C-alpha positions as CSV (number, residue, x, y, z in Angstrom):
1,G,50.1,-3.1,11.7
2,G,53.9,-3.4,11.4
3,N,53.8,-6.8,9.7
4,D,54.5,-6.5,6.0
5,L,53.4,-10.1,5.3
6,I,49.8,-9.3,6.3
7,D,49.3,-5.6,5.6
8,S,48.0,-3.9,2.5
9,D,50.7,-2.4,0.3
10,A,48.6,-0.6,-2.3
11,N,48.2,3.2,-2.2
12,P,44.4,3.8,-1.6
13,T,44.5,6.8,-4.0
14,T,46.5,5.4,-6.9
15,G,46.2,1.7,-6.5
16,A,50.0,1.4,-6.9
17,T,52.6,0.0,-4.6
18,A,56.0,1.5,-3.7
19,L,59.0,0.5,-5.8
20,T,60.9,-2.6,-4.8
21,N,64.1,-4.1,-6.1
22,L,64.1,-7.8,-7.0
23,V,67.5,-9.5,-7.0
24,A,68.3,-12.7,-8.8
25,G,66.6,-15.8,-7.3
26,E,64.4,-13.7,-5.0
27,N,60.8,-14.8,-4.4
28,D,59.1,-11.8,-2.7
29,M,55.6,-12.9,-1.7
30,S,54.8,-10.0,0.5
31,W,52.8,-7.6,-1.8
32,D,49.2,-7.6,-0.8
33,A,46.1,-5.5,-1.5
34,G,43.2,-5.2,0.9
35,L,39.9,-4.3,-0.8
36,Y,36.5,-3.5,0.7
37,Q,33.1,-2.6,-0.8
38,T,31.4,0.7,0.0
39,I,27.8,0.0,1.0
40,E,25.6,2.4,-0.9
41,P,22.9,4.1,1.2
42,A,19.3,3.4,0.5
43,S,16.2,5.7,0.3
44,I,12.5,5.3,0.7
45,G,9.4,7.5,0.0
46,D,6.9,8.6,-2.5
47,Y,3.6,10.4,-2.4
48,V,0.6,11.6,-0.3
49,W,-2.5,12.4,-2.3
50,L,-6.1,13.6,-2.0
51,D,-8.2,10.5,-2.8
52,I,-11.4,12.2,-3.9
53,D,-13.4,9.1,-4.4
54,Q,-12.0,7.3,-1.4
55,D,-11.1,4.1,-3.4
56,G,-7.4,3.9,-2.3
57,I,-6.1,4.3,-5.9
58,Q,-4.4,7.3,-7.4
59,D,-6.7,8.4,-10.2
60,A,-6.2,11.0,-12.9
61,G,-7.0,14.5,-11.5
62,E,-6.4,13.5,-7.8
63,T,-3.6,15.9,-6.6
64,G,-0.9,15.6,-4.0
65,I,-1.2,17.1,-0.5
66,N,1.6,19.2,1.1
67,G,2.2,19.6,4.8
68,I,1.5,16.0,5.9
69,E,4.1,14.8,8.5
70,V,5.8,11.5,7.7
71,T,8.0,9.8,10.2
72,L,10.4,6.9,9.4
73,Y,11.1,4.2,12.0
74,N,13.5,1.3,12.0
75,I,12.2,-2.2,13.0
76,F,12.9,-1.5,16.6
77,G,10.5,1.5,16.6
78,V,13.3,4.1,16.8
79,A,12.6,7.2,14.7
80,Q,15.1,7.7,11.9
81,G,13.7,11.1,10.8
82,N,10.6,13.0,9.9
83,M,9.5,15.5,7.3
84,L,6.5,17.3,5.8
85,T,5.3,16.4,2.3
86,A,6.3,19.2,-0.1
87,N,6.7,20.2,-3.7
88,N,8.7,17.7,-5.8
89,P,12.0,19.5,-6.6
90,I,11.9,18.0,-10.0
91,G,8.3,18.2,-11.2
92,G,7.0,20.8,-8.8
93,A,4.1,18.6,-7.9
94,A,2.8,18.6,-4.3
95,G,2.7,15.7,-2.0
96,W,6.2,14.1,-2.5
97,Y,8.5,13.0,0.3
98,E,11.8,11.0,0.5
99,F,14.2,9.8,3.2
100,T,17.7,9.4,1.8
101,N,21.2,8.2,3.0
102,L,19.8,5.3,4.9
103,P,21.8,2.3,6.1
104,V,20.5,-1.1,5.0
105,G,17.8,-2.3,7.4
106,V,14.1,-2.9,8.0
107,Y,11.9,0.2,8.2
108,Y,8.3,1.4,8.4
109,L,6.6,4.7,7.9
110,S,4.0,6.6,10.0
111,F,1.7,9.3,8.6
112,N,0.0,12.1,10.6
113,K,-3.3,12.5,8.8
114,G,-4.3,15.7,10.5
115,S,-8.0,16.5,9.7
116,Y,-8.1,14.0,6.9
117,N,-9.0,10.3,6.8
118,F,-7.0,7.4,5.5
119,S,-8.1,5.6,2.3
120,P,-8.5,1.8,2.1
121,Q,-5.1,-0.1,2.1
122,D,-3.7,-2.1,-0.8
123,Q,-6.5,-1.7,-3.3
124,G,-6.4,-2.2,-7.1
125,G,-3.4,-4.6,-7.4
126,N,-0.8,-1.9,-8.4
127,D,1.6,-1.1,-5.5
128,L,2.8,2.0,-7.3
129,L,-0.7,3.5,-7.2
130,D,-2.4,2.2,-4.1
131,S,-2.4,3.5,-0.5
132,D,0.0,1.6,1.7
133,V,-1.1,2.9,5.1
134,N,-3.2,0.9,7.6
135,P,-6.3,3.2,8.1
136,L,-6.5,2.2,11.8
137,T,-2.9,2.8,12.8
138,G,-1.5,5.3,10.2
139,V,1.6,3.1,9.7
140,T,2.8,0.9,6.8
141,T,4.1,-2.7,7.0
142,P,7.8,-3.1,7.5
143,T,10.0,-3.3,4.5
144,S,13.7,-4.3,4.1
145,L,16.0,-1.9,2.3
146,V,19.2,-3.3,0.7
147,A,22.3,-1.3,-0.3
148,G,21.6,1.2,-3.0
149,E,17.9,0.6,-3.1
150,N,15.6,3.5,-3.9
151,D,12.1,2.3,-2.9
152,M,9.7,5.0,-4.1
153,S,6.4,3.0,-3.7
154,W,5.1,4.1,-0.3
155,D,2.0,6.2,-0.7
156,A,-0.8,7.4,1.5
157,G,-4.3,8.2,0.2
158,L,-6.2,10.8,2.3
159,Y,-9.8,12.1,1.9
160,E,-12.0,14.6,3.6
161,F,-15.6,14.1,4.8
162,A,-18.2,16.3,3.1
163,S,-21.3,18.0,4.6
164,I,-24.5,19.4,3.4
165,G,-27.3,21.5,4.8
166,D,-28.4,25.1,5.6
167,Y,-31.7,26.7,6.6
168,V,-35.4,26.4,6.8
169,W,-37.3,29.7,7.2
170,L,-40.8,31.2,7.4
171,D,-41.3,32.8,4.0
172,I,-43.8,35.3,5.1
173,D,-44.4,36.8,1.6
174,Q,-44.2,33.5,-0.2
175,D,-41.6,34.8,-2.7
176,G,-39.0,32.0,-2.2
177,I,-36.4,34.5,-1.0
178,Q,-35.0,34.9,2.5
179,D,-36.0,38.5,3.3
180,A,-35.0,40.5,6.3
181,G,-37.3,39.8,9.2
182,E,-38.3,36.3,8.0
183,P,-37.2,33.9,10.9
184,G,-35.9,30.4,10.8
185,I,-38.3,27.5,11.8
186,N,-37.3,24.8,14.3
187,G,-38.7,21.3,14.4
188,I,-38.9,20.6,10.6
189,E,-37.7,17.1,9.8
190,V,-35.0,16.9,7.1
191,K,-33.9,13.5,5.6
192,L,-30.8,12.9,3.6
193,Y,-30.7,10.2,0.9
194,N,-28.0,9.0,-1.5
195,S,-28.7,8.8,-5.2
196,V,-30.3,5.3,-5.0
197,A,-32.7,6.5,-2.3
198,V,-30.9,4.9,0.7
199,L,-31.5,7.0,3.8
200,K,-28.3,8.5,5.2
201,G,-29.8,10.3,8.2
202,S,-32.5,12.5,9.4
203,M,-32.7,15.4,11.9
204,L,-34.9,18.3,13.1
205,T,-34.0,21.9,12.3
206,T,-32.8,23.6,15.5
207,N,-30.9,26.5,16.9
208,N,-27.6,27.3,15.3
209,P,-25.0,26.6,18.1
210,V,-23.0,29.6,16.8
211,T,-25.5,32.3,16.2
212,G,-28.4,30.9,18.3
213,A,-30.8,31.5,15.3
214,A,-33.5,28.9,14.6
215,G,-34.0,26.9,11.4
216,W,-30.4,25.6,10.7
217,Y,-29.5,22.0,10.0
218,S,-26.3,20.2,8.8
219,F,-25.4,16.6,7.8
220,T,-21.7,16.1,8.5
221,N,-19.1,13.3,8.1
222,L,-20.4,12.2,4.7
223,L,-18.5,10.3,2.1
224,A,-18.3,11.8,-1.3
225,G,-21.2,10.8,-3.5
């Protein structure tokens, strides 16, 4: 700046000043050092897993899911980056993701569930093992990242619906085996119950929409159980 009384005189690499010659009686009050703090970047991420029992808690034996798109937004809704969940480069386990080199600020995450469903949010009282995603919106609550913070606690539990069914046929020779020429039967009522005999649905066997053959039935969009 051209003013030796208010500039910084320390070499940024060595921390030392240039040489100066003091004479008798001199009071040289011009040797200054300007310092600043480097703001360490922050990071955020964690894990997307297959929540087999749909309880919103990471249980033993429930594995990570690769290929789920995760998008990071700042508090103003501006996308800061997106990625697909992938193998953990350290442990080799599936389902891990991480956004790094982030400036301090307030962020939230959005998960694209694809063909899956979101587990219940904030279950079990352990933020390291629960699902942090709102099942209706697919986004997390905002969180504030400070300098140097590595917040690896943002997880998403996903589950798939199950289905059950098959075929009702006319067993002409009464041998209990579907033989060639034995046709399906339409109009037979099939009821589905859970293990405590609560009715989960009923239907009539009907033509298969794919093959057109009679006798097929299927109960879909079922929770595991």
